[in-house]
MMTF fields as JSON, N, C-alpha, C and O atoms, coordinates in Angstrom:
{
  "mmtfVersion": "1.0.0",
  "mmtfProducer": "UNKNOWN",
  "numBonds": 307,
  "numAtoms": 308,
  "numGroups": 77,
  "numChains": 1,
  "numModels": 1,
  "chainsPerModel": [1],
  "groupsPerChain": [77],
  "chainIdList": ["A"],
  "bondAtomList": [4, 2, 8, 6, 12, 10, 16, 14, 20, 18, 24, 22, 28, 26, 32, 30, 36, 34, 40, 38, 44, 42, 48, 46, 52, 50, 56, 54, 60, 58, 64, 62, 68, 66, 72, 70, 76, 74, 80, 78, 84, 82, 88, 86, 92, 90, 96, 94, 100, 98, 104, 102, 108, 106, 112, 110, 116, 114, 120, 118, 124, 122, 128, 126, 132, 130, 136, 134, 140, 138, 144, 142, 148, 146, 152, 150, 156, 154, 160, 158, 164, 162, 168, 166, 172, 170, 176, 174, 180, 178, 184, 182, 188, 186, 192, 190, 196, 194, 200, 198, 204, 202, 208, 206, 212, 210, 216, 214, 220, 218, 224, 222, 228, 226, 232, 230, 236, 234, 240, 238, 244, 242, 248, 246, 252, 250, 256, 254, 260, 258, 264, 262, 268, 266, 272, 270, 276, 274, 280, 278, 284, 282, 288, 286, 292, 290, 296, 294, 300, 298, 304, 302],
  "bondOrderList": [1, 1, 1, 1, 1, 1, 1, 1, 1, 1, 1, 1, 1, 1, 1, 1, 1, 1, 1, 1, 1, 1, 1, 1, 1, 1, 1, 1, 1, 1, 1, 1, 1, 1, 1, 1, 1, 1, 1, 1, 1, 1, 1, 1, 1, 1, 1, 1, 1, 1, 1, 1, 1, 1, 1, 1, 1, 1, 1, 1, 1, 1, 1, 1, 1, 1, 1, 1, 1, 1, 1, 1, 1, 1, 1, 1],
  "groupList": [{"groupName": "MET", "atomNameList": ["N", "CA", "C", "O"], "elementList": ["N", "C", "C", "O"], "formalChargeList": [0, 0, 0, 0], "bondAtomList": [1, 0, 2, 1, 3, 2], "bondOrderList": [1, 1, 2], "singleLetterCode": "M", "chemCompType": "L-PEPTIDE LINKING"}, {"groupName": "THR", "atomNameList": ["N", "CA", "C", "O"], "elementList": ["N", "C", "C", "O"], "formalChargeList": [0, 0, 0, 0], "bondAtomList": [1, 0, 2, 1, 3, 2], "bondOrderList": [1, 1, 2], "singleLetterCode": "T", "chemCompType": "L-PEPTIDE LINKING"}, {"groupName": "TYR", "atomNameList": ["N", "CA", "C", "O"], "elementList": ["N", "C", "C", "O"], "formalChargeList": [0, 0, 0, 0], "bondAtomList": [1, 0, 2, 1, 3, 2], "bondOrderList": [1, 1, 2], "singleLetterCode": "Y", "chemCompType": "L-PEPTIDE LINKING"}, {"groupName": "ASN", "atomNameList": ["N", "CA", "C", "O"], "elementList": ["N", "C", "C", "O"], "formalChargeList": [0, 0, 0, 0], "bondAtomList": [1, 0, 2, 1, 3, 2], "bondOrderList": [1, 1, 2], "singleLetterCode": "N", "chemCompType": "L-PEPTIDE LINKING"}, {"groupName": "GLU", "atomNameList": ["N", "CA", "C", "O"], "elementList": ["N", "C", "C", "O"], "formalChargeList": [0, 0, 0, 0], "bondAtomList": [1, 0, 2, 1, 3, 2], "bondOrderList": [1, 1, 2], "singleLetterCode": "E", "chemCompType": "L-PEPTIDE LINKING"}, {"groupName": "ALA", "atomNameList": ["N", "CA", "C", "O"], "elementList": ["N", "C", "C", "O"], "formalChargeList": [0, 0, 0, 0], "bondAtomList": [1, 0, 2, 1, 3, 2], "bondOrderList": [1, 1, 2], "singleLetterCode": "A", "chemCompType": "L-PEPTIDE LINKING"}, {"groupName": "SER", "atomNameList": ["N", "CA", "C", "O"], "elementList": ["N", "C", "C", "O"], "formalChargeList": [0, 0, 0, 0], "bondAtomList": [1, 0, 2, 1, 3, 2], "bondOrderList": [1, 1, 2], "singleLetterCode": "S", "chemCompType": "L-PEPTIDE LINKING"}, {"groupName": "LYS", "atomNameList": ["N", "CA", "C", "O"], "elementList": ["N", "C", "C", "O"], "formalChargeList": [0, 0, 0, 0], "bondAtomList": [1, 0, 2, 1, 3, 2], "bondOrderList": [1, 1, 2], "singleLetterCode": "K", "chemCompType": "L-PEPTIDE LINKING"}, {"groupName": "VAL", "atomNameList": ["N", "CA", "C", "O"], "elementList": ["N", "C", "C", "O"], "formalChargeList": [0, 0, 0, 0], "bondAtomList": [1, 0, 2, 1, 3, 2], "bondOrderList": [1, 1, 2], "singleLetterCode": "V", "chemCompType": "L-PEPTIDE LINKING"}, {"groupName": "GLY", "atomNameList": ["N", "CA", "C", "O"], "elementList": ["N", "C", "C", "O"], "formalChargeList": [0, 0, 0, 0], "bondAtomList": [1, 0, 2, 1, 3, 2], "bondOrderList": [1, 1, 2], "singleLetterCode": "G", "chemCompType": "PEPTIDE LINKING"}, {"groupName": "LEU", "atomNameList": ["N", "CA", "C", "O"], "elementList": ["N", "C", "C", "O"], "formalChargeList": [0, 0, 0, 0], "bondAtomList": [1, 0, 2, 1, 3, 2], "bondOrderList": [1, 1, 2], "singleLetterCode": "L", "chemCompType": "L-PEPTIDE LINKING"}, {"groupName": "GLN", "atomNameList": ["N", "CA", "C", "O"], "elementList": ["N", "C", "C", "O"], "formalChargeList": [0, 0, 0, 0], "bondAtomList": [1, 0, 2, 1, 3, 2], "bondOrderList": [1, 1, 2], "singleLetterCode": "Q", "chemCompType": "L-PEPTIDE LINKING"}, {"groupName": "ILE", "atomNameList": ["N", "CA", "C", "O"], "elementList": ["N", "C", "C", "O"], "formalChargeList": [0, 0, 0, 0], "bondAtomList": [1, 0, 2, 1, 3, 2], "bondOrderList": [1, 1, 2], "singleLetterCode": "I", "chemCompType": "L-PEPTIDE LINKING"}, {"groupName": "ARG", "atomNameList": ["N", "CA", "C", "O"], "elementList": ["N", "C", "C", "O"], "formalChargeList": [0, 0, 0, 0], "bondAtomList": [1, 0, 2, 1, 3, 2], "bondOrderList": [1, 1, 2], "singleLetterCode": "R", "chemCompType": "L-PEPTIDE LINKING"}, {"groupName": "PHE", "atomNameList": ["N", "CA", "C", "O"], "elementList": ["N", "C", "C", "O"], "formalChargeList": [0, 0, 0, 0], "bondAtomList": [1, 0, 2, 1, 3, 2], "bondOrderList": [1, 1, 2], "singleLetterCode": "F", "chemCompType": "L-PEPTIDE LINKING"}, {"groupName": "PRO", "atomNameList": ["N", "CA", "C", "O"], "elementList": ["N", "C", "C", "O"], "formalChargeList": [0, 0, 0, 0], "bondAtomList": [1, 0, 2, 1, 3, 2], "bondOrderList": [1, 1, 2], "singleLetterCode": "P", "chemCompType": "L-PEPTIDE LINKING"}, {"groupName": "ASP", "atomNameList": ["N", "CA", "C", "O"], "elementList": ["N", "C", "C", "O"], "formalChargeList": [0, 0, 0, 0], "bondAtomList": [1, 0, 2, 1, 3, 2], "bondOrderList": [1, 1, 2], "singleLetterCode": "D", "chemCompType": "L-PEPTIDE LINKING"}],
  "groupTypeList": [0, 1, 2, 3, 4, 5, 6, 7, 7, 5, 1, 8, 7, 2, 0, 7, 9, 3, 10, 7, 11, 12, 3, 8, 13, 14, 7, 7, 7, 4, 2, 4, 11, 10, 12, 7, 15, 10, 12, 16, 7, 6, 9, 4, 15, 8, 5, 1, 2, 12, 7, 8, 5, 10, 7, 4, 7, 10, 11, 13, 16, 14, 15, 9, 11, 12, 15, 16, 16, 5, 12, 1, 16, 3, 16, 3, 4],
  "groupIdList": [1, 2, 3, 4, 5, 6, 7, 8, 9, 10, 11, 12, 13, 14, 15, 16, 17, 18, 19, 20, 21, 22, 23, 24, 25, 26, 27, 28, 29, 30, 31, 32, 33, 34, 35, 36, 37, 38, 39, 40, 41, 42, 43, 44, 45, 46, 47, 48, 49, 50, 51, 52, 53, 54, 55, 56, 57, 58, 59, 60, 61, 62, 63, 64, 65, 66, 67, 68, 69, 70, 71, 72, 73, 74, 75, 76, 77],
  "secStructList": [7, 7, 7, 7, 2, 2, 2, 2, 2, 2, 2, 2, 2, 2, 2, 2, 2, 2, 7, 7, 7, 7, 7, 7, 7, 7, 7, 2, 2, 2, 0, 0, 0, 0, 0, 2, 2, 2, 2, 2, 2, 2, 6, 1, 7, 2, 2, 2, 2, 2, 2, 2, 2, 2, 2, 2, 2, 2, 2, 2, 2, 1, 6, 6, 6, 1, 7, 6, 6, 1, 1, 7, 1, 7, 6, 6, 7],
  "xCoordList": [-1.869, -2.795, -2.614, -1.521, -3.691, -3.679, -3.646, -4.369, -2.825, -2.714, -3.669, -3.383, -4.826, -5.98, -6.052, -5.205, -7.118, -7.289, -7.541, -7.092, -8.269, -8.555, -7.199, -6.985, -6.346, -5.146, -4.21, -3.602, -4.183, -3.433, -3.956, -3.155, -5.283, -5.893, -5.463, -5.172, -5.469, -5.157, -3.7, -3.336, -2.932, -1.427, -1.171, -0.366, -1.738, -1.564, -2.058, -1.438, -3.176, -3.7, -2.739, -2.476, -2.305, -1.275, -0.037, 0.44, 0.515, 1.73, 1.513, 2.362, 0.353, 0.095, 0.0, 0.406, -0.579, -0.953, 0.272, 0.352, 1.236, 2.259, 3.659, 4.563, 3.918, 5.363, 5.598, 4.66, 6.784, 7.271, 8.404, 9.408, 8.219, 9.215, 9.972, 9.399, 11.343, 12.153, 13.065, 13.402, 13.42, 14.411, 15.686, 15.85, 16.67, 18.041, 18.75, 18.656, 19.44, 20.09, 21.555, 22.187, 22.15, 23.606, 23.98, 23.201, 25.284, 25.734, 25.802, 26.349, 25.227, 25.079, 26.384, 26.413, 27.457, 28.813, 29.179, 29.609, 29.026, 29.46, 28.667, 29.232, 27.384, 26.525, 26.826, 26.908, 26.991, 27.282, 28.628, 28.794, 29.639, 31.009, 31.558, 32.524, 30.884, 31.478, 30.385, 30.605, 29.321, 28.264, 27.696, 27.801, 27.102, 26.335, 27.21, 26.777, 28.36, 29.287, 29.594, 29.515, 29.951, 30.381, 29.204, 29.386, 28.068, 26.797, 26.454, 26.082, 26.587, 26.364, 27.267, 26.852, 28.525, 29.41, 29.015, 29.366, 28.239, 27.734, 26.621, 26.327, 26.04, 24.944, 23.527, 22.528, 23.516, 22.287, 21.635, 22.352, 20.281, 19.761, 20.192, 20.499, 20.199, 20.641, 19.839, 20.372, 18.531, 17.589, 18.038, 18.232, 18.186, 18.589, 19.88, 19.955, 20.918, 22.212, 22.148, 22.828, 21.314, 21.214, 20.566, 20.953, 19.46, 18.83, 19.727, 19.692, 20.522, 21.471, 22.557, 22.884, 23.133, 24.072, 23.494, 24.168, 22.207, 21.585, 21.466, 21.802, 20.986, 20.827, 22.101, 22.149, 23.146, 24.46, 25.016, 25.607, 24.837, 25.256, 24.49, 25.071, 23.179, 22.326, 22.681, 22.658, 22.996, 23.39, 24.682, 24.876, 25.599, 26.882, 26.702, 27.265, 25.914, 25.715, 24.817, 24.981, 23.89, 22.942, 22.748, 21.705, 23.871, 23.915, 22.696, 22.314, 22.112, 21.047, 19.599, 18.584, 19.583, 18.377, 17.706, 16.53, 18.523, 18.033, 18.133, 19.245, 16.972, 17.01, 17.445, 17.218, 18.056, 18.524, 17.434, 17.719, 16.166, 15.092, 14.412, 13.425, 14.986, 14.428, 15.038, 16.057, 14.345, 14.829, 15.122, 16.232, 14.092, 14.161, 13.896, 13.388, 14.283, 14.088, 12.743, 12.383, 12.057, 10.828, 9.666, 9.223, 9.156, 8.204, 6.809, 5.884, 6.69, 5.423, 5.325, 4.321, 6.325, 6.383, 5.792, 5.741],
  "yCoordList": [13.908, 13.97, 15.207, 15.489, 15.951, 17.173, 16.928, 16.081, 17.655, 17.537, 18.591, 19.788, 18.082, 18.826, 18.69, 18.072, 19.307, 19.294, 17.865, 17.497, 17.046, 15.712, 14.889, 14.073, 15.112, 14.455, 14.86, 14.034, 16.117, 16.673, 16.105, 15.698, 16.013, 15.475, 13.918, 13.419, 13.282, 11.838, 11.651, 10.76, 12.459, 12.434, 12.75, 12.042, 13.725, 14.119, 12.986, 12.685, 12.369, 11.32, 10.035, 9.391, 9.782, 8.619, 8.993, 8.171, 10.159, 10.511, 10.468, 9.963, 11.006, 10.886, 9.491, 9.203, 8.628, 7.21, 6.254, 5.212, 6.655, 5.61, 6.052, 5.224, 7.36, 7.763, 8.485, 9.051, 8.488, 9.236, 10.095, 9.63, 11.449, 12.389, 12.692, 12.937, 12.672, 13.105, 14.302, 14.474, 15.094, 16.23, 15.999, 15.525, 16.272, 16.085, 17.401, 17.977, 17.905, 19.171, 19.067, 18.19, 19.922, 20.017, 21.5, 22.437, 21.601, 23.082, 23.526, 22.852, 24.662, 25.174, 25.179, 24.771, 25.634, 25.69, 24.224, 23.963, 23.297, 22.026, 21.302, 20.593, 21.549, 20.979, 21.616, 20.915, 23.002, 23.529, 23.319, 23.237, 23.228, 23.164, 21.732, 21.465, 20.789, 19.438, 18.413, 17.715, 18.277, 17.274, 17.354, 16.401, 18.408, 18.565, 18.494, 17.867, 19.064, 18.942, 17.494, 17.004, 16.778, 15.396, 14.464, 13.572, 14.636, 13.953, 14.186, 13.282, 15.525, 15.867, 15.065, 14.596, 14.919, 14.113, 12.647, 12.004, 12.165, 10.742, 10.654, 9.565, 11.698, 11.766, 11.352, 11.282, 11.1, 10.695, 11.882, 12.695, 11.969, 12.967, 12.823, 11.732, 13.892, 13.856, 12.826, 12.052, 12.882, 11.919, 10.457, 9.657, 10.149, 8.853, 8.445, 7.368, 9.303, 9.052, 8.808, 7.932, 9.605, 9.384, 8.139, 7.523, 7.698, 6.451, 5.319, 4.335, 5.375, 4.244, 4.17, 3.069, 5.311, 5.332, 4.819, 4.135, 5.172, 4.676, 3.212, 2.536, 2.638, 1.163, 0.488, -0.526, 0.903, 0.318, 0.288, -0.711, 1.431, 1.517, 0.515, -0.207, 0.459, -0.438, -1.883, -2.715, -2.225, -3.601, -3.933, -5.106, -3.09, -3.356, -3.555, -4.491, -2.682, -2.635, -3.8, -4.312, -4.212, -5.254, -6.318, -6.456, -7.083, -8.084, -9.025, -9.559, -9.21, -10.139, -9.584, -10.26, -8.253, -7.814, -6.827, -6.496, -6.343, -5.306, -5.965, -6.147, -6.361, -7.125, -6.063, -4.859, -6.6, -5.751, -4.985, -3.942, -5.409, -4.7, -3.65, -3.003, -3.53, -2.508, -1.131, -0.99, -0.174, 1.178, 1.604, 2.029, 1.483, 1.833, 3.351, 4.067, 3.773, 5.222, 5.381, 6.477, 4.245, 4.252, 4.462, 3.493, 5.709, 6.032, 5.348, 5.398, 4.715, 4.135, 2.672, 2.009, 2.182, 0.765, 0.668, -0.42],
  "zCoordList": [-19.329, -18.292, -17.472, -16.981, -17.319, -16.584, -15.094, -14.569, -14.444, -12.986, -12.407, -12.39, -11.933, -11.499, -9.95, -9.306, -9.409, -7.966, -7.471, -6.385, -8.278, -7.796, -7.778, -6.881, -8.733, -8.777, -7.536, -6.855, -7.359, -6.103, -4.899, -4.056, -4.685, -3.479, -3.301, -2.214, -4.448, -4.345, -3.977, -3.209, -4.509, -4.239, -2.886, -2.281, -2.29, -0.811, 0.105, 1.125, -0.276, 0.451, 0.444, 1.459, -0.7, -0.758, 0.007, 0.79, -0.157, 0.64, 2.114, 2.849, 2.593, 4.008, 4.592, 5.718, 3.726, 4.16, 3.992, 4.642, 3.081, 2.722, 2.845, 2.732, 3.08, 3.13, 4.427, 4.99, 4.909, 6.026, 5.609, 5.07, 5.886, 5.533, 6.778, 7.839, 6.63, 7.702, 7.242, 6.07, 8.27, 7.949, 8.385, 9.509, 7.639, 8.072, 7.886, 6.802, 8.856, 8.954, 8.74, 9.328, 7.921, 7.751, 7.958, 7.787, 8.353, 8.34, 6.863, 5.99, 6.664, 5.304, 4.52, 3.358, 5.143, 4.494, 4.149, 3.025, 5.054, 4.887, 3.692, 2.859, 3.709, 2.643, 1.241, 0.232, 1.224, -0.044, -0.618, -1.835, 0.281, -0.23, -0.331, -1.045, 0.433, 0.5, 0.097, -0.893, 0.726, 0.446, -0.866, -1.637, -1.187, -2.412, -3.659, -4.626, -3.717, -4.909, -5.119, -6.245, -4.049, -4.266, -4.636, -5.464, -4.079, -4.538, -5.906, -6.654, -6.287, -7.748, -8.67, -9.73, -8.232, -9.14, -9.369, -10.358, -8.347, -8.487, -9.52, -10.015, -9.83, -10.817, -10.22, -10.936, -8.941, -8.338, -7.54, -6.956, -7.523, -6.668, -5.193, -4.714, -4.549, -3.005, -2.177, -1.382, -2.426, -1.588, -1.912, -0.997, -3.101, -3.544, -2.871, -2.279, -2.95, -2.399, -0.901, -0.367, -0.232, 1.146, 1.558, 2.552, 0.726, 1.04, 0.763, 1.502, -0.235, -0.503, 0.584, 1.027, 1.031, 2.082, 3.395, 4.165, 3.638, 4.865, 4.795, 5.767, 3.655, 3.589, 3.696, 4.392, 3.106, 3.183, 4.543, 4.954, 5.316, 6.736, 7.551, 8.362, 7.344, 8.2, 7.861, 8.767, 6.664, 6.324, 6.842, 7.161, 6.979, 7.605, 9.089, 9.654, 9.751, 11.224, 11.674, 12.782, 10.839, 11.166, 10.105, 9.466, 9.966, 8.864, 8.867, 9.908, 7.712, 7.481, 7.895, 7.723, 8.475, 8.965, 8.026, 8.174, 7.009, 6.029, 4.7, 4.204, 4.047, 2.735, 1.625, 1.747, 0.594, -0.538, -1.162, -1.75, -1.094, -1.73, -0.753, -1.102, 0.453, 1.429, 1.091, 0.414, 1.606, 1.444, 0.025, -0.295, -0.841, -2.196, -2.414, -1.552, -3.637, -3.835, -4.678, -5.108, -4.872, -5.509, -4.517, -3.9, -4.344, -3.307, -3.65, -2.84, -4.868, -5.206, -4.73, -4.989, -4.061, -3.585, -2.251, -1.676]
}
């Protein structure tokens, strides 16, 4: 399937209506020398790793309030 202007427009519309993007800042040296190399060892993309870590922390801090199927890495859900 060719990714054309109509596909691009539909993707942008979906993302605006269904996804929330947040920015997280790290010190460059800390990210490059510590965070990224360790996440790379896990074999997961950085965004996935952060989402899983966030969900695990929320589940520890707020028992019973965050279902296991919440905070997925599948942006199409």
